[in-house]
C-alpha positions, -999 to +999 in steps of 0.1 A: -319+490+071-312+499+034-281+520+027-277+531+063-313+543+068-346+528+078-364+515+047-398+528+037-421+501+024-454+506+005-482+481+009-507+489-019-542+476-024-578+485-028-587+472+007-624+469-001-627+459+027-596+455+047-593+420+061-574+403+089-551+390+061-543+426+051-537+435+088-514+406+093-492+417+063-492+453+076-482+442+112-455+419+099-442+445+075-441+471+104-417+448+122-394+446+092-393+482+080-388+516+095-420+529+080-448+513+062-472+533+040-505+515+034-514+529+000-551+527-009-552+526-047-580+542-066-585+515-092-607+525-121-609+489-132-627+479-100-662+491-106-686+501-077-665+494-047-684+486-015-666+514+004-657+549-006-620+559-006-627+579+026-643+549+043-614+526+034-589+551+047-608+556+079-611+518+085-574+513+079-564+542+101-585+527+129-569+492+123-533+504+124-535+530+151-514+507+174-485+508+149-465+539+153-445+534+121-475+529+098-494+556+079-523+553+055-525+573+022-542+569-011-530+574-047-542+574-083-521+563-112-491+541-115-477+525-084-442+530-097-448+568-099-462+568-064-433+548-050-408+573-065-428+602-052-427+591-016-391+577-019-400+542-009-374+515-009-396+484-014-431+474-023-448+447-001-474+423-015-491+395+004-495+362-013-523+338-004-520+311-030-498+302-060-521+320-084-514+352-065-477+348-073-485+342-110-505+374-113-482+395-091-449+385-106-453+404-139-466+434-120-435+433-097-412+431-127-429+461-144-428+482-112-391+474-109-385+484-145-403+517-140-391+526-105-361+505-097-379+493-065-381+457-057-412+439-045-411+417-014-437+390-012-450+379+022-467+346+024-501+348+041-505+332+075-523+299+067-553+310+087-559+338+062-548+321+030-584+317+018-595+352+027-601+378+000-620+410+001-643+399-026-651+366-008-657+385+025-682+408+008-700+380-008-703+359+024-713+390+044-741+401+021-754+366+019-758+366+057-726+348+067-705+355+097-673+373+088-663+384+123-632+361+122-621+375+088-621+412+093-608+436+121-635+448+145-636+484+131-642+470+096-670+448+108-687+477+125-686+498+092-698+468+072-727+461+096-737+498+095-736+498+057-758+466+056-783+482+080-785+514+058-789+493+026-817+473+042-836+504+055-834+520+021-848+490+003 
């Protein structure tokens, strides 16, 4: 509770694709906050994502349907502006390794300066500390098994996408 009301947390990311590590942070955040908004960012710096914005939203919705206090949205622009728009109290970020903290710290400080909202860092469960969306995509497209790294709805969409790309080759 923050100031007598349930806090609204924002968990932003590109989620291309959502991983079990992402889901772990979402589930743990849902236990801590009255509401968690999983905010899929449209990031112009990340060229040619594997999944469309609509696909990422749909996969996340399927993955969090068991969590009554979690909703999925998307946004463009500054996270600080989005946080103010939806009146969030905190930004949640997952950290896998020390280098994540190094890159996220300055972003957290900038977001606080722009929105007066703090960032809460959650350490990744050690079983997901090596998992990143980019690594999952690379392993998957090289034929590796990523079933233990992504939720079942995500694996289904990934497999369908691989089947479509093979048949169009």
